[in-house]
LUMDO-24026 format. One line per field, with one value per residue (C-alpha): chain; z, x, y; residue in one letter. Coordinates in steps of 0.02 Angstrom, whole numbers, always signed. Each point is the difference from the previous one (the first is absolute). Example, Ala and Ser with C-alpha at 12.3 -4.5 7.8 and 13.67 -1.06 7.14 Angstrom:
LUMDO-24026
cadena	(A,A);
pz	(+390,-33);
px	(+615,+69);
py	(-225,+172);
residuo	(A,S);
//
This chain:
LUMDO-24026
cadena	(A,A,A,A,A,A,A,A,A,A,A,A,A,A,A,A,A,A,A,A,A,A,A,A,A,A,A,A,A,A,A,A,A,A,A,A,A,A,A,A,A,A,A,A,A,A,A,A,A,A,A,A,A,A,A,A,A,A,A,A,A,A,A,A,A,A,A,A,A,A,A,A,A,A,A,A,A,A,A,A,A,A,A,A,A,A,A,A,A,A,A,A,A,A,A,A,A,A,A,A,A,A,A,A,A,A,A,A,A,A,A,A,A,A,A,A,A,A,A,A,A,A,A,A,A,A,A,A,A,A,A,A,A,A,A,A,A,A,A,A,A,A,A,A,A,A,A,A,A,A,A,A,A,A,A,A,A,A,A,A,A,A,A,A,A,A,A,A,A,A,A,A,A,A,A,A,A,A,A,A,A,A,A,A,A,A,A,A,A,A,A,A,A,A,A,A,A,A,A,A,A,A,A,A,A,A,A,A,A,A,A,A,A,A,A,A,A,A,A,A,A,A,A,A,A,A,A,A,A,A,A,A,A,A,A,A,A,A,A,A,A,A,A,A,A,A,A,A,A,A,A,A,A,A,A,A,A,A,A,A,A,A,A,A,A,A,A,A,A,A,A,A,A,A,A,A,A,A,A,A,A,A,A,A,A,A,A,A,A,A,A,A,A,A,A,A,A,A,A,A,A,A,A,A,A,A,A,A,A,A,A,A,A,A,A,A,A,A,A,A,A,A,A,A,A,A,A,A,A,A,A,A,A,A,A,A,A,A,A,A,A,A,A,A,A,A,A,A,A,A,A,A,A,A,A);
pz	(-239,+67,+86,-148,-99,+151,+103,+109,+62,-89,-118,+128,+94,-103,-24,+204,-15,-132,+132,+134,-59,-57,+150,+123,-69,+0,+203,+9,-81,+94,+166,+163,+84,+168,+115,+134,+140,+93,-78,+35,+192,+8,+141,-89,-112,-28,-175,-99,-164,-70,-163,-94,+104,+159,-96,-14,+194,+36,-113,+85,+170,-20,-85,+141,+117,-74,-114,+94,+181,+49,+93,-132,+33,-122,+42,-118,-38,+102,+168,-25,+34,+159,+55,+168,-53,+111,-120,-108,+117,-57,-152,-193,-84,-171,-117,-168,-125,-196,-36,+164,+23,+115,+141,+7,+83,+136,+45,-51,+90,+156,-28,+125,+128,-72,-7,-193,-129,-170,-151,-143,-148,-181,+32,-28,+21,-177,-70,+122,-57,-188,+47,+71,+180,+65,+196,-9,-86,+126,+149,-80,-12,+187,+58,-103,+105,+143,-16,-75,-67,-168,-115,-156,-150,-166,-64,+52,-77,-49,+16,-112,+53,+147,-5,+9,-70,+10,+156,+111,-95,+24,+195,+44,-82,+96,+162,-33,-30,+132,+119,-66,+42,+194,-10,-122,-53,+125,-152,-178,-145,-145,-150,-155,-96,+144,+22,-211,+6,+109,-69,-169,+95,-110,+52,-78,-136,+87,+154,-71,-94,+154,+84,-131,-45,+190,+62,+66,+107,+45,+5,+154,+111,-32,+113,-6,+93,+14,+131,+126,-32,-165,+86,+96,-124,-146,+23,-146,-115,+60,-13,-186,-20,+102,-99,-160,-37,+146,+79,+182,+53,+45,+164,+41,+95,+70,-35,+161,+62,-163,+92,+142,-70,-167,-83,+115,-69,-204,+18,+65,-107,-155,-81,-104,+97,-69,+63,-5,+36,-18,-56,+176,+49,+147,-67,-159,+139,+70,-175,-35,+171,-29,-185,+64,+131,-133,-114,+129,+22,-176,+29,-174,+15,-101,+41,-43,+43,+22,-36,+120,+178,+122,+35,-165,-82,+15,-149,-124,+97,-37,-192,-29,+81,-90,-167,+53,+76,-158,-104,+96,-25,-179,-40,+135,-91,+192,+7,+59,-5,+71,+148,+106,+116,-67,+71,+146,+114,+74,+192,+22,-125,+25,+211,+18,-164,-66,-166);
px	(-754,-102,-169,-142,+103,+33,-186,+4,+207,+37,+152,+77,-17,+94,+113,+47,-4,+151,+105,-2,+163,+95,-38,+23,+154,+78,-46,+86,+156,+22,-45,-29,+167,-16,-118,+21,+96,-164,-84,+143,-4,-193,-56,-159,-120,-174,-71,-150,-82,-182,-70,+128,+131,-74,+97,+171,-35,-17,+133,+131,-88,+49,+160,+74,-76,+83,+147,+65,-58,-65,-164,-148,-162,-145,-141,-126,+13,-161,+84,+131,-162,+3,+154,+100,+164,+96,-33,+133,+125,+155,-79,+18,-138,-34,-144,-31,-110,+39,-70,+5,-192,-74,-36,+194,+29,-111,+164,+122,-46,+32,+178,+69,-73,+113,+203,+6,-135,+3,-81,-22,-90,+33,-30,+121,-15,+33,-121,-132,+55,-29,-166,-41,-17,+110,-84,+59,+189,+35,-59,+136,+117,-18,+14,+125,+102,-53,+89,-127,+62,-85,+20,-83,-56,-98,-124,-36,-162,-98,-149,-172,-27,-52,+97,+196,+119,+174,+11,-64,+134,+133,-25,-12,+184,+63,-67,+126,+147,-35,-6,+159,+81,-28,-12,+153,+8,-134,-102,+54,+44,-159,+90,-33,+2,-117,-89,-56,-37,-145,-50,-42,-103,-188,-158,-68,-127,-123,+5,-31,-168,-45,+6,-91,-116,-69,+20,-137,+41,+153,-46,-101,+145,+118,+142,+208,+55,+187,+138,+108,+87,-77,-187,+97,+36,-108,-142,+28,-40,-182,-5,+67,-181,-92,+84,+22,-171,-94,-51,+6,+187,+38,+7,+191,+6,+164,-24,-19,-125,-105,-58,-69,-168,+38,-20,-143,-78,+43,-88,-166,+28,+109,+118,+176,+156,+183,+157,+133,+173,+168,+126,+52,-70,-103,-97,-45,-80,-67,-92,-36,-102,-98,-51,-62,-79,-83,-34,-79,-135,-20,+82,+79,+186,+151,+168,+136,+187,+151,+169,+92,+20,-63,+35,+39,-136,-111,+76,-51,-174,-23,+75,-130,-153,+50,-32,-151,-80,+38,-77,-138,+1,-4,-133,-118,+2,+39,+12,+156,-1,-164,+0,-151,-38,+145,-8,-82,+120,+74,-85,+116,+141,+25,-25,+159,+4,+175,-23);
py	(+1480,+120,-26,+34,-147,-99,+34,-155,+18,-183,+50,+126,-161,-97,+139,-14,-195,+6,+125,-120,-96,+119,+102,-105,-102,+156,+27,-168,+31,+163,-39,+78,-11,+100,+49,+158,-23,+32,-129,-137,+50,-6,-113,-34,+33,+70,-16,+53,+11,-8,-62,-87,+67,-115,-135,+66,+53,-170,-65,+110,-61,-183,+43,+104,-135,-135,+30,+159,-56,+177,+4,+82,+14,+75,+107,+65,+195,+55,-78,+148,+159,-42,-82,+4,+105,-106,-151,+54,+35,-126,-39,+51,+40,-84,+68,-80,+132,-43,+169,+90,-14,+127,-113,-53,+176,-70,-106,+120,+148,-107,-11,+86,-120,-134,-15,+0,+8,-114,+49,-134,+95,+60,+168,+124,+194,+37,-135,+89,+164,-45,-77,+180,-90,+135,-19,-177,+55,+118,-162,-104,+138,+29,-169,-23,+145,-53,-168,-117,-151,-38,-172,+35,-113,+42,+30,+183,+42,-166,+80,+12,-170,-83,-147,+2,-127,+77,+86,-140,-124,+131,+36,-165,-11,+154,-82,-156,+122,+87,-142,-59,+135,-32,-210,-30,-174,-54,+65,-54,+140,+10,-55,+92,-174,-67,+149,-11,-166,+33,+157,-119,-106,+20,-59,-159,+42,-147,+89,+170,-68,-109,+187,+88,-155,+16,+173,+13,-135,+96,+171,-77,-31,-153,-53,+2,-165,+15,-60,+123,+122,+34,+42,+106,+113,-40,+131,+80,-137,+14,+200,-31,-69,+117,+142,-73,-70,+72,-180,-36,-35,-176,-53,-80,-142,-97,-201,-46,+136,-41,-158,+107,+65,+78,-186,-17,+143,-19,-160,+79,+160,-63,+102,-12,-13,+18,-96,+77,-124,+14,-131,-58,-194,+82,+114,-127,-115,+129,+52,-168,-34,+150,-40,-174,+96,+105,-130,-109,+158,+37,+166,+63,+58,+40,-44,+114,-47,+100,-32,+105,+0,+113,+145,+42,-84,+136,+91,-146,-3,+191,-19,-157,+102,+151,-88,-119,+175,+96,-126,-2,+196,-20,-141,+60,+171,+95,+187,+26,+202,+32,-137,-7,+145,+90,+170,-49,-75,+154,+2,-145,+6,+158,+16,+73,+102,+79,+52);
residuo	(X,X,X,X,X,X,X,X,X,X,X,X,X,X,X,X,X,X,X,X,X,X,X,X,X,X,X,X,X,X,X,X,X,X,X,X,X,X,X,X,X,X,X,X,X,X,X,X,X,X,X,X,X,X,X,X,X,X,X,X,X,X,X,X,X,X,X,X,X,X,X,X,X,X,X,X,X,X,X,X,X,X,X,X,X,X,X,X,X,X,X,X,X,X,X,X,X,X,X,X,X,X,X,X,X,X,X,X,X,X,X,X,X,X,X,X,X,X,X,X,X,X,X,X,X,X,X,X,X,X,X,X,X,X,X,X,X,X,X,X,X,X,X,X,X,X,X,X,X,X,X,X,X,X,X,X,X,X,X,X,X,X,X,X,X,X,X,X,X,X,X,X,X,X,X,X,X,X,X,X,X,X,X,X,X,X,X,X,X,X,X,X,X,X,X,X,X,X,X,X,X,X,X,X,X,X,X,X,X,X,X,X,X,X,X,X,X,X,X,X,X,X,X,X,X,X,X,X,X,X,X,X,X,X,X,X,X,X,X,X,X,X,X,X,X,X,X,X,X,X,X,X,X,X,X,X,X,X,X,X,X,X,X,X,X,X,X,X,X,X,X,X,X,X,X,X,X,X,X,X,X,X,X,X,X,X,X,X,X,X,X,X,X,X,X,X,X,X,X,X,X,X,X,X,X,X,X,X,X,X,X,X,X,X,X,X,X,X,X,X,X,X,X,X,X,X,X,X,X,X,X,X,X,X,X,X,X,X,X,X,X,X,X,X,X,X,X,X,X,X,X,X,X,X,X);
//
């Protein structure tokens, strides 16, 4: 459907959401089975990404450290502007950028300081050429010729709207499969039937109604409170509200951290709190204790229980929040084609312009 008949981009987003199960199940049925020898022999990893890709980068760091037993560290993109070359020695650099944004090159162009470079992206040289991005296509080909390792996922041209639904979920799958090549049985495989069940998760209509009815309260900022390790890599759950309905992204707190300042602040300045917890007994108890505290202070609370344990729980929550945010986009009449300050972000977004 063209923009004139879909001026707000809602039908485009609906079609993209419908693509998610098929595209991700294809990934699960044909998983990444090997990584390069240089990745296998890497003594450590330095990982970066921005926007929704920050969440993927942090997920990768978590999986590498906890399951592959490989030391990994996350640093933001701006750190590469003046980073001493010696920090890359003995380590592989991993850059996550679904659309290979201009600023991803801030890190990518430092790859000679590292033993190896891995790029997670949906971009291909052929796709960039077809889209008229000839400089980007040339850059991809040059990197491929130089031996850079690309780990690709759908959807290559997920543009025209600010929020992306397909790519973020797909990159989580690609990251999981990549680390399994290093971790083996220390990280269980992502079975298609299990993934399919997680992707079918939708939001409770009552929860959608509460978000929509109290939109002004949520718009000013709310809290997501959850446990480890989800709180380590759940950033994109918050970014969905930022990019989908243009609300302040919720702060994400660990259950035990919540008692050290955030609870006191939210008691004085009430704002909604959303609890996310999985099926484990410990998470259930922590959520119950947090709920009791909030009720005693008269702070509104939404409880969302997951059915999947970490680290795979992120797939279930991503699917659920995709559904929730899309329903809010529709209900609130959000214009996803003409987002606020569109075209005015180039001083930072194009800081490292590549074409």
